[in-house]
C-alpha positions in Angstrom: 28.9 -6.3 0.2 25.3 -6.2 -1.2 22.7 -7.6 1.2 21.5 -11.1 0.5 17.9 -11.4 -0.5 15.8 -14.2 -1.7 13.7 -14.2 -4.9 10.0 -14.0 -4.3 8.4 -17.2 -5.6 5.0 -17.1 -7.3 2.8 -20.2 -6.8 4.7 -21.5 -3.8 8.2 -22.9 -4.0 10.9 -23.9 -1.4 12.5 -21.2 0.8 16.0 -20.6 -0.4 18.6 -21.4 2.4 20.8 -18.7 3.9 18.3 -16.0 3.0 15.7 -14.0 4.9 12.2 -15.4 4.5 9.1 -16.1 6.5 7.9 -18.8 4.1 5.0 -18.8 1.6 2.0 -16.6 1.9 -1.3 -18.4 1.3 -4.1 -16.8 -0.8 -7.2 -15.9 1.1 -9.2 -16.8 -2.1 -7.7 -20.2 -3.1 -5.7 -21.3 -0.1 -2.7 -21.8 -2.4 0.8 -20.6 -1.6 1.4 -17.6 -3.8 4.5 -15.8 -2.8 7.3 -16.1 -0.2 7.2 -13.3 2.4 10.8 -12.1 2.0 12.7 -9.1 3.1 16.4 -8.0 2.7 19.2 -8.5 5.2 20.3 -5.0 6.3 24.1 -4.9 6.2 26.3 -1.7 6.4 26.0 -1.2 2.6 22.2 -1.4 2.6 21.8 0.7 5.7 23.8 3.4 3.9 21.5 3.2 0.9 18.5 3.2 3.2 19.6 6.3 4.9 20.1 8.1 1.6 16.6 7.0 0.6 15.1 8.4 3.8 17.0 11.7 3.4 15.6 12.1 -0.1 12.2 12.7 1.6 13.3 15.9 3.3 10.9 17.9 1.2 8.0 16.0 2.7 9.3 15.8 6.3 10.9 19.2 6.8 11.4 18.9 10.5 14.3 16.7 11.7 12.2 14.9 14.3 9.7 13.9 11.6 12.4 12.6 9.3 13.9 10.6 12.2 10.5 9.1 12.9 10.0 8.4 9.2 13.3 6.5 9.2 12.3 4.5 12.3 8.9 3.6 10.9 10.2 2.5 7.6 13.0 0.5 9.2 10.4 -1.3 11.3 8.2 -2.0 8.3 11.2 -3.5 6.4 12.1 -5.8 9.3 11.4 -9.5 9.3 9.1 -9.3 12.4 5.7 -10.9 12.2 3.8 -7.7 13.4 4.2 -4.2 12.2 2.2 -2.2 14.7 3.7 0.8 16.4 5.0 -1.1 19.5 6.8 -3.6 17.3 8.2 -0.9 15.0 9.5 1.0 18.0 11.2 -2.1 19.4 13.0 -2.7 16.2 14.0 0.9 15.8 15.4 0.9 19.3 17.2 -2.4 18.7 16.0 -3.6 22.0 13.8 -6.5 23.2 11.0 -4.3 24.3 9.7 -1.0 22.9 10.8 2.2 24.5 7.7 3.9 25.8 8.7 7.3 24.6 9.6 6.2 21.1 6.4 4.2 20.8 4.4 7.2 21.8 6.4 9.4 19.4 5.7 7.0 16.5 2.0 6.7 17.5 1.8 10.5 17.3 3.7 10.6 14.0 1.5 8.1 12.2 -1.9 9.1 13.8 -1.8 12.9 14.5 1.3 14.6 13.0 0.2 17.1 10.3 2.5 15.9 7.5 0.8 15.6 4.1 0.4 12.1 2.8 -0.5 13.5 -0.6 3.0 15.0 -0.9 4.5 11.7 0.4 2.8 9.6 -2.3 3.7 12.2 -5.0 7.3 12.0 -4.0 7.1 8.2 -3.8 6.0 8.1 -7.4 8.7 10.6 -8.5 11.3 8.5 -6.8 10.3 5.6 -9.0 10.1 7.6 -12.2 12.5 5.2 -14.0 10.5 2.1 -13.1 7.2 3.8 -13.8 8.3 4.9 -17.3 7.1 1.6 -18.6 5.3 1.7 -22.0 3.7 -1.7 -21.5 2.2 -0.9 -18.1 -1.4 -0.3 -17.1 -3.1 1.3 -14.1 -5.1 -1.1 -12.0 -8.1 0.0 -9.9 -9.2 -2.3 -7.1 -10.6 -2.6 -3.6 -8.0 -2.9 -0.8 -9.6 -5.0 2.0 -8.4 -4.4 5.6 -10.1 -6.9 7.9 -10.8 -5.6 11.4 -12.0 -7.2 14.6 -13.7 -4.2 16.3 -16.1 -1.5 15.2 -14.3 1.6 16.3 -12.0 2.3 13.4 -13.1 4.9 10.9 -15.1 3.4 8.0 -15.3 -0.1 9.4 -18.4 -2.2 9.0 -19.6 -5.6 7.7 -19.4 -5.2 3.9 -18.7 -7.2 0.8 -14.9 -7.8 0.3 -14.6 -8.6 -3.4 -11.1 -10.1 -3.3 -12.4 -12.6 -0.6 -15.8 -13.2 -2.2 -17.9 -12.7 0.9 -18.8 -10.1 3.6 -16.3 -9.2 6.2 -16.0 -6.8 9.1 -13.5 -4.6 7.4 -12.3 -1.2 6.0 -12.1 -0.9 2.3 -9.7 1.4 0.5 -9.8 2.3 -3.2 -6.3 1.6 -4.6 -4.6 2.4 -7.8 -1.4 0.5 -8.8 0.7 0.2 -11.9 1.7 -3.2 -13.3 3.6 -4.1 -16.4 6.9 -5.5 -17.7 8.9 -3.4 -15.2 6.9 -4.7 -12.2 4.1 -4.0 -9.7 4.0 -0.6 -8.0 1.3 0.7 -5.6 0.7 4.4 -6.4 -2.3 5.8 -4.5 -5.1 4.9 -2.1 -8.0 6.5 -0.2 -10.3 5.0 2.4 -13.9 4.5 1.4 -16.5 5.7 3.9 -19.8 3.7 3.5 -23.0 5.9 3.7 -24.3 3.6 6.4 -21.2 4.1 8.5 -21.5 7.9 8.1 -25.2 7.8 9.2 -24.6 5.5 12.2 -21.4 7.1 13.4 -21.7 10.9 13.2 -19.7 11.5 16.4 -16.8 9.2 15.3 -16.8 10.9 11.9 -16.7 14.4 13.4 -13.8 13.3 15.8 -11.7 11.2 13.4 -12.4 12.4 9.8 -11.4 15.8 8.5 -14.4 17.9 7.6 -13.9 17.9 3.8 -14.2 14.1 3.8 -17.2 13.6 6.0 -19.6 12.9 3.2 -20.3 9.7 1.2 -18.3 9.5 -2.1 -18.7 6.4 -4.2 -15.7 4.2 -4.8 -16.0 5.0 -8.5 -15.7 8.7 -7.7 -12.8 8.1 -5.4 -11.0 6.1 -8.1 -11.6 8.8 -10.7 -10.1 11.4 -8.4 -7.0 9.3 -7.8 -6.6 8.8 -11.5 -6.9 12.5 -12.1 -4.0 13.1 -9.7 -1.9 10.5 -11.6 -2.9 11.9 -14.9 -1.8 15.4 -13.9 1.7 14.1 -13.0 2.2 11.8 -16.0 0.6 13.9 -18.7 -0.5 11.0 -20.9 -2.8 8.6 -19.0 -2.3 4.9 -19.1 -5.0 2.4 -20.0 -7.0 1.2 -16.9 -7.8 -2.3 -15.7 -10.6 -2.2 -13.2 -11.9 -4.8 -10.8 -15.4 -5.8 -11.5 -17.0 -3.6 -8.9 -15.7 -0.6 -10.9 -15.6 -1.9 -14.5 -19.3 -2.8 -14.4 -20.4 0.7 -13.4 -21.5 2.9 -16.2 -20.5 6.1 -14.3 -16.9 4.8 -13.9 -16.7 3.9 -17.6 -18.1 7.3 -18.6 -15.7 9.0 -16.3 -12.8 7.3 -17.9 -14.1 8.2 -21.4 -14.6 11.9 -20.4 -10.9 12.0 -19.3 -9.6 10.3 -22.4 -8.5 7.2 -20.4 -8.8 3.9 -22.2 -10.4 1.0 -20.4 -9.1 -2.5 -20.9 -11.9 -4.9 -21.4 -12.4 -6.9 -18.2 -12.9 -10.0 -20.3 -9.5 -9.8 -21.9 -6.7 -12.2 -20.7 -4.4 -9.1 -20.3 -6.8 -7.6 -17.8 -7.2 -10.8 -15.9 -3.4 -11.2 -15.7 -2.8 -7.6 -14.6 -5.5 -7.8 -11.9 -4.1 -11.1 -10.6 -0.6 -9.8 -10.3 -1.8 -6.6 -8.6 -3.9 -8.5 -6.0 -1.1 -10.8 -5.3 1.3 -7.9 -4.8 -1.2 -6.2 -2.6 -1.4 -9.3 -0.4 2.4 -9.3 -0.2 2.3 -5.7 1.1 0.1 -6.9 3.9 2.2 -9.9 4.9 5.7 -8.6 4.4 5.3 -4.9 5.2 2.3 -4.9 7.5 -0.1 -2.9 5.3 -3.1 -4.1 7.4 -1.4 -4.2 10.8 -2.2 -0.6 11.8 -4.2 -0.5 15.0 -5.2 3.2 15.1 -8.8 4.4 14.4 -8.4 7.7 12.6 -8.6 8.9 9.0 -5.1 10.4 9.2 -3.7 7.3 10.8 -5.0 5.0 8.1 -3.7 7.1 5.2 -0.4 7.8 6.9 0.3 4.2 7.5 -0.7 3.1 4.0 1.5 5.9 2.5 4.4 4.8 4.7 4.1 1.2 3.6 4.1 2.3 -0.1 7.2 4.3 0.6 8.9 1.3 2.2 8.0 -0.7 -0.8 9.5 2.1 -2.9 12.9 1.5 -1.2 12.8 -2.2 -2.2 11.8 -1.3 -5.7 14.4 1.5 -6.1 17.2 -1.0 -5.0 15.6 -3.9 -6.9 15.7 -6.0 -3.7 14.1 -9.4 -4.2 11.5 -8.1 -6.7 12.7 -10.2 -9.6 9.9 -12.8 -9.7 6.2 -12.5 -10.4 4.1 -10.7 -9.5 6.8 -8.0 -9.1 8.8 -8.6 -12.2 7.2 -8.6 -15.6 6.2 -11.7 -17.5 
């Protein structure tokens, strides 16, 4: 029997009975309900499909213990729990009321320190969605991913302008590239931005928590172009790019696209506005439903590993077409 799922409802809507949902998510920009936070019910059939999906990542997680922890982490992200930190994920994976200390520690090591390659993970994530990504009407969308933080100890965190919120926040910002089109919304790649001020003020934290090749300031535009280069090398023919204003207004970014033969969609066009709106709504759903911004670690590796794992969890939902049949996920 196929697991029951509820459709995700754009612009609010009542929660469907006898389905798994935590109710509507409210936009941080407008305060309006934008999408129901909804995840599938895992019955025996879906668990079998999930195990097959996890096993397909064996080329990324070559050790059996890593693959087991990958399974536990994704299972926790796909749960209906309110929090998706390591302790909550361990509790769900253990099917117990309280997290097993050893499993929680193992998952903490897995996400924060284990030397698996997130670049390979995301490349496989994209290959696993090849059918959905082969969408002739789709565009790539470049935008800031805002991760609000309370403290100042996480890598790259400082008070900075969060474009999607429209004001300054104490936060981390990632540069994110997604694809959106008639086939749906798909997060593809992300990299944490390190502000020059943070690097100057936190040399010890940078040395301890950031790999040496990344301990220098790189503009968000440069990061975005690097991510697009990786996507272009996989797909061959690049897609047109819709960019958030912080990128689209930069001449260096536009010149970089032109040099690479990548078309830029005018930010003033209705198509660009619709694509960006769908993408930002989808990104907020990743936070609320899959815990994208729930990671409590402080390291460069931990941030990228957690984000990559969330993208992979979303990949399972997309590959099974679970509850992703309404905007912003399905096309319009």
